[in-house]
C-alpha positions as CSV (number, residue, x, y, z in Angstrom):
1,X,-11.0,-20.0,23.1
2,X,-11.0,-16.7,21.2
3,X,-8.2,-14.2,22.0
4,X,-7.2,-10.8,19.9
5,X,-3.6,-11.0,18.3
6,X,-2.7,-8.3,20.9
7,X,-3.7,-10.8,23.8
8,X,-1.1,-13.8,22.3
9,X,1.9,-12.8,24.2
10,X,0.9,-12.8,27.8
11,X,-1.3,-15.6,26.9
12,X,2.0,-17.7,25.7
13,X,3.6,-16.7,29.2
14,X,1.2,-19.0,30.9
15,X,1.7,-22.0,29.1
16,X,0.7,-23.8,25.4
17,X,-2.4,-25.2,24.6
18,X,-2.3,-28.0,22.2
19,X,-4.0,-26.3,19.0
20,X,-3.5,-22.5,17.7
21,X,-5.6,-21.2,14.4
22,X,-4.1,-17.9,13.2
23,X,-6.5,-16.6,10.8
24,X,-7.0,-13.7,8.2
25,X,-6.3,-11.7,5.5
26,X,-3.5,-9.4,6.9
27,X,-0.4,-11.7,5.9
28,X,2.4,-9.5,8.2
29,X,0.0,-9.3,11.6
30,X,-0.7,-13.2,11.2
31,X,2.7,-14.3,10.6
32,X,3.7,-12.1,13.6
33,X,0.9,-13.4,15.8
34,X,2.7,-17.4,14.5
35,X,5.8,-15.8,15.7
36,X,4.9,-15.8,19.0
37,X,3.6,-19.1,19.4
38,X,6.4,-20.8,17.9
39,X,9.1,-18.8,19.8
40,X,7.3,-20.2,23.0
41,X,7.3,-23.8,21.6
42,X,10.7,-23.3,20.8
43,X,11.4,-22.4,24.5
44,X,9.3,-25.7,25.6
45,X,11.8,-27.8,24.0
46,X,10.2,-27.8,20.2
47,X,13.2,-28.4,18.3
48,X,11.3,-31.0,16.0
49,X,9.5,-28.4,13.2
50,X,7.7,-29.7,10.7
51,X,5.7,-27.1,7.9
52,X,2.8,-28.4,5.8
53,X,1.4,-26.8,2.9
54,X,-2.7,-28.1,2.0
55,X,-2.5,-27.2,-1.4
56,X,-3.8,-29.0,-4.3
57,X,-4.5,-33.2,-2.9
58,X,-2.8,-32.9,0.3
59,X,-2.4,-36.3,1.9
60,X,-4.6,-35.6,5.2
61,X,-4.2,-39.1,6.1
62,X,-0.4,-37.4,7.4
63,X,-2.2,-35.8,10.6
64,X,-3.3,-38.9,11.9
65,X,0.2,-40.7,11.9
66,X,1.6,-38.1,13.4
67,X,-0.7,-38.6,16.3
68,X,0.8,-41.7,16.3
69,X,3.9,-41.6,16.6
70,X,6.2,-39.8,18.8
71,X,9.7,-37.6,18.4
72,X,12.8,-39.1,18.0
73,X,14.8,-35.9,18.4
74,X,12.7,-34.1,20.7
75,X,10.3,-34.4,23.8
76,X,8.2,-32.1,22.2
77,X,7.6,-31.0,18.2
78,X,5.5,-28.0,16.4
79,X,3.8,-29.1,13.9
80,X,3.0,-26.3,10.9
81,X,-0.1,-26.5,9.0
82,X,-0.5,-23.5,6.7
83,X,-3.7,-23.6,4.7
84,X,-4.2,-20.2,2.8
85,X,-8.1,-20.9,1.0
86,X,-9.0,-20.9,4.8
87,X,-11.0,-23.8,4.0
88,X,-9.5,-27.9,4.3
89,X,-12.6,-29.4,2.7
90,X,-14.6,-32.8,3.8
91,X,-11.2,-34.6,4.3
92,X,-9.4,-31.9,5.5
93,X,-12.5,-30.5,8.1
94,X,-13.0,-34.8,9.6
95,X,-9.1,-35.4,10.1
96,X,-8.5,-31.9,12.0
97,X,-11.9,-32.9,14.3
98,X,-10.5,-36.2,14.7
99,X,-7.4,-34.8,16.0
100,X,-8.9,-32.0,18.2
101,X,-10.6,-35.5,19.9
102,X,-7.3,-36.6,20.9
103,X,-4.3,-34.4,20.3
104,X,-0.7,-36.3,21.4
105,X,0.6,-35.0,24.4
106,X,3.8,-34.0,22.3
107,X,2.6,-31.7,20.1
108,X,1.5,-28.4,19.7
109,X,-0.3,-27.8,16.1
110,X,-0.3,-24.7,14.8
111,X,-2.8,-24.2,12.1
112,X,-1.3,-20.8,9.4
113,X,-4.8,-20.2,7.6
114,X,-6.2,-17.0,4.7
115,X,-9.5,-15.9,5.4
116,X,-12.4,-17.9,7.1
117,X,-15.8,-17.3,6.7
118,X,-18.3,-16.9,9.0
119,X,-19.6,-20.7,7.5
120,X,-17.1,-22.4,8.1
121,X,-16.1,-20.6,11.4
122,X,-19.7,-22.6,12.7
123,X,-18.3,-25.8,11.3
124,X,-17.5,-29.0,13.8
125,X,-13.4,-28.9,13.0
126,X,-13.7,-25.3,13.6
127,X,-15.7,-25.4,16.8
128,X,-13.6,-28.6,18.1
129,X,-10.2,-26.7,17.6
130,X,-11.4,-23.3,19.7
131,X,-12.7,-26.1,22.4
132,X,-9.2,-27.1,22.8
133,X,-7.2,-24.5,21.8
134,X,-6.8,-21.1,20.5
135,X,-8.2,-19.6,17.8
136,X,-7.2,-16.0,16.4
137,X,-8.8,-14.1,13.9
138,X,-6.8,-11.3,12.4
139,X,-8.6,-8.5,10.8
140,X,-7.6,-5.7,8.4
141,X,-6.5,-2.1,9.6
142,X,-8.2,-0.2,7.1
143,X,-7.0,3.2,5.9
144,X,-8.7,5.4,8.6
145,X,-7.5,3.3,11.4
146,X,-3.8,3.2,9.9
147,X,-2.4,6.2,11.5
148,X,-3.5,5.1,15.0
149,X,-2.3,1.7,14.4
150,X,0.7,3.5,13.5
151,X,1.3,5.2,16.6
152,X,0.8,2.4,18.6
153,X,2.8,0.4,17.0
154,X,6.0,2.8,17.7
155,X,5.0,3.2,21.2
156,X,5.6,-0.4,21.6
157,X,9.1,0.0,19.6
158,X,9.9,3.3,21.9
159,X,9.3,5.8,19.7
160,X,7.7,9.2,20.0
161,X,5.8,10.9,17.4
162,X,2.5,13.0,16.8
163,X,-1.0,12.2,14.9
164,X,0.9,14.5,12.0
165,X,3.7,12.3,11.6
166,X,1.7,9.0,12.0
167,X,-1.0,10.1,9.3
168,X,2.5,11.3,7.3
169,X,3.7,7.1,7.0
170,X,0.2,5.9,6.6
171,X,-0.1,8.1,3.5
172,X,3.5,7.3,2.2
173,X,3.1,3.6,2.4
174,X,-0.4,4.1,0.9
175,X,-2.3,1.8,3.1
176,X,-0.1,-1.0,3.1
177,X,0.6,-2.2,7.0
178,X,4.1,-4.2,5.9
179,X,5.3,-1.1,4.5
180,X,4.1,1.0,7.6
181,X,6.1,-1.3,10.0
182,X,9.1,-1.8,7.6
183,X,9.0,2.2,8.0
184,X,9.0,2.3,11.8
185,X,11.9,-0.4,11.8
186,X,14.0,2.2,10.2
187,X,12.8,4.6,12.1
188,X,14.1,3.0,15.4
189,X,17.7,3.2,14.0
190,X,17.3,6.7,12.5
191,X,15.8,8.1,15.6
192,X,17.7,6.4,18.8
193,X,16.6,9.1,21.4
194,X,13.1,8.3,20.4
195,X,12.0,11.8,19.0
196,X,10.1,11.3,15.5
197,X,9.1,14.3,12.9
198,X,8.0,14.8,9.7
199,X,10.8,16.0,8.7
200,X,12.6,12.6,9.3
201,X,10.2,10.2,7.9
202,X,10.2,12.2,5.0
203,X,14.1,11.5,4.8
204,X,13.6,7.8,5.5
205,X,11.7,7.0,2.7
206,X,13.5,9.4,0.0
207,X,16.5,7.7,1.0
208,X,15.2,3.9,0.9
209,X,11.9,4.1,-1.4
210,X,13.9,2.7,-4.6
211,X,15.1,-0.4,-3.0
212,X,12.9,-1.7,-1.0
213,X,10.6,-4.6,-1.7
214,X,7.5,-2.6,-2.6
215,X,9.4,-0.8,-4.8
216,X,10.4,-4.4,-6.6
217,X,6.5,-5.4,-6.8
218,X,6.1,-2.0,-9.1
219,X,8.6,-3.1,-11.3
220,X,7.3,-6.4,-12.0
221,X,3.9,-5.3,-11.8
222,X,5.0,-3.2,-14.2
223,X,6.7,-5.5,-16.5
224,X,10.0,-4.1,-15.8
225,X,12.1,-6.9,-16.7
226,X,15.7,-5.5,-17.1
227,X,15.6,-3.5,-13.6
228,X,14.6,-6.7,-11.4
229,X,17.2,-8.9,-11.2
230,X,19.3,-5.6,-10.3
231,X,16.7,-5.0,-7.7
232,X,16.9,-8.3,-5.9
233,X,21.2,-8.2,-6.4
234,X,20.6,-4.7,-3.9
235,X,18.0,-6.2,-1.3
236,X,20.2,-9.2,-1.2
237,X,23.5,-7.3,-1.0
238,X,22.5,-4.9,1.9
239,X,21.9,-7.6,4.0
240,X,18.0,-8.0,4.3
241,X,16.6,-11.0,5.2
242,X,14.6,-13.0,3.0
243,X,11.4,-13.8,4.9
244,X,10.8,-10.0,5.1
245,X,11.4,-9.2,1.5
246,X,9.2,-12.2,0.7
247,X,6.5,-11.5,3.1
248,X,5.7,-8.0,1.0
249,X,6.1,-9.7,-2.1
250,X,4.1,-12.5,-1.0
251,X,1.3,-9.6,0.1
252,X,1.5,-8.3,-3.2
253,X,1.2,-11.4,-5.1
254,X,-1.4,-12.6,-2.9
255,X,-3.6,-9.1,-3.4
256,X,-3.5,-9.2,-7.5
257,X,-4.1,-13.4,-7.6
258,X,-7.5,-12.5,-5.7
259,X,-8.3,-9.7,-8.2
260,X,-7.5,-11.9,-11.3
261,X,-9.8,-14.6,-9.8
262,X,-12.5,-11.9,-9.4
263,X,-12.4,-10.8,-12.8
264,X,-12.0,-14.2,-14.2
265,X,-15.8,-15.1,-12.2
266,X,-17.7,-11.7,-14.6
267,X,-16.8,-8.8,-12.1
268,X,-15.5,-5.3,-13.5
269,X,-12.3,-4.3,-13.1
270,X,-13.3,-1.1,-11.2
271,X,-15.2,-3.3,-8.9
272,X,-12.7,-5.2,-8.4
273,X,-10.2,-2.3,-7.6
274,X,-13.1,-0.6,-5.6
275,X,-13.4,-3.6,-2.5
276,X,-9.7,-3.7,-2.3
277,X,-8.7,-2.8,1.2
278,X,-6.8,-0.8,0.6
279,X,-8.2,0.7,-2.2
280,X,-6.0,0.7,-5.5
281,X,-4.7,4.4,-5.5
282,X,-5.6,5.9,-9.1
283,X,-1.9,6.4,-10.0
284,X,-1.6,2.5,-9.7
285,X,-4.3,1.5,-11.6
286,X,-2.4,1.7,-15.4
287,X,0.2,-0.6,-13.8
288,X,-2.2,-3.3,-12.2
289,X,-4.4,-3.1,-15.1
290,X,-1.3,-3.8,-16.8
291,X,-0.3,-6.4,-14.5
292,X,-4.1,-8.2,-15.1
293,X,-3.9,-8.4,-18.5
294,X,-0.4,-10.1,-18.5
295,X,-1.7,-13.6,-17.4
296,X,-5.0,-16.0,-17.2
297,X,-6.5,-16.6,-13.8
298,X,-5.1,-20.1,-13.9
299,X,-1.5,-18.9,-14.5
300,X,-1.9,-16.6,-11.5
301,X,-2.6,-19.4,-9.2
302,X,0.2,-21.3,-10.6
303,X,2.4,-18.9,-9.1
304,X,0.9,-19.9,-5.4
305,X,3.3,-23.0,-5.3
306,X,5.9,-21.1,-6.6
307,X,5.6,-19.0,-3.3
308,X,5.2,-21.9,-1.4
309,X,8.6,-22.9,-2.8
310,X,10.3,-19.9,-1.9
311,X,8.7,-20.1,1.7
312,X,10.1,-23.5,2.4
313,X,13.4,-22.6,0.5
314,X,13.8,-19.1,3.0
315,X,13.2,-21.6,6.0
316,X,15.5,-24.5,5.1
317,X,12.9,-26.9,4.2
318,X,13.7,-26.8,0.6
319,X,17.6,-26.7,-0.4
320,X,17.8,-24.3,-2.9
321,X,18.4,-20.6,-3.1
322,X,15.3,-18.6,-2.0
323,X,16.4,-15.3,-3.8
324,X,17.1,-17.5,-7.0
325,X,13.3,-18.9,-6.8
326,X,12.0,-15.3,-5.9
327,X,14.4,-14.3,-8.6
328,X,12.3,-16.4,-11.2
329,X,8.9,-15.7,-10.0
330,X,9.3,-12.4,-10.2
331,X,10.6,-12.1,-13.8
332,X,7.5,-14.3,-15.1
333,X,5.0,-12.4,-13.4
334,X,6.6,-9.6,-15.0
335,X,6.1,-11.4,-18.2
336,X,9.5,-12.8,-19.0
337,X,9.2,-16.7,-19.7
338,X,11.8,-18.6,-18.6
């Protein structure tokens, strides 16, 4: 069954199917959609949650073992597979197909994936998952449609604004969906009556831009290693959720890693910049050139594992401080060799 992200809440209220596949390269929307499924699974009694990251040599036989075992601690369980590449490979595709042929009754399988191309969507594993469960493609919101998306999200949050306000927010966040979502959350606090005007938006951005997560990534890409520990300390002291901060960091790093791979494949840097959605703004191009020249493509991909460790630590499955891991990653990306 194919659903749109805006349909998932109503669907979940009617009961969960055995499998959900949420995929796309708009990470914030993918995570929000996945959260709706997680919350419903918990309401259904799935207190046992396991998270697997498919990177490197992942052992897909674990999936078959899960089919054959019942949870010792709960009548229901949630099995979450993160597939950033969007391609499980031959072994993974076969494991998913077999799982779909006989899904265990006590388990909800949630697969969170990067973009899955049209060819892969015609594969047997994808078709089988779609047959017994739900597939949810998440498409990027381009700059032209971002003001409309902002208006809709503000209305959902009980805020009232005109097109000019939405356009101003879109301009200030430079097309970044996660930053737009953060601004709307701040406006909820600043405007308890629900009315939002342009001056309030300008004041909100000016007061908070220095310490928000995307300001941190600007310092990281610019190689400002003396500022990074101070900024992370401030973010933490303000009581911000590590997952909210890391989501912005992850979005920015996945974007530059993709660019590094394209450059390594022989594409010209201007072509790479122009192909980005949203595109790299002219004022940011020197900073991004500097960052891309700092590491080879192979090193950028090594950062993916560190990102996975931060995600696990933030969610409690890795017993270490996620803020410390985040600072170490940011310092290395900025050029500091630890």
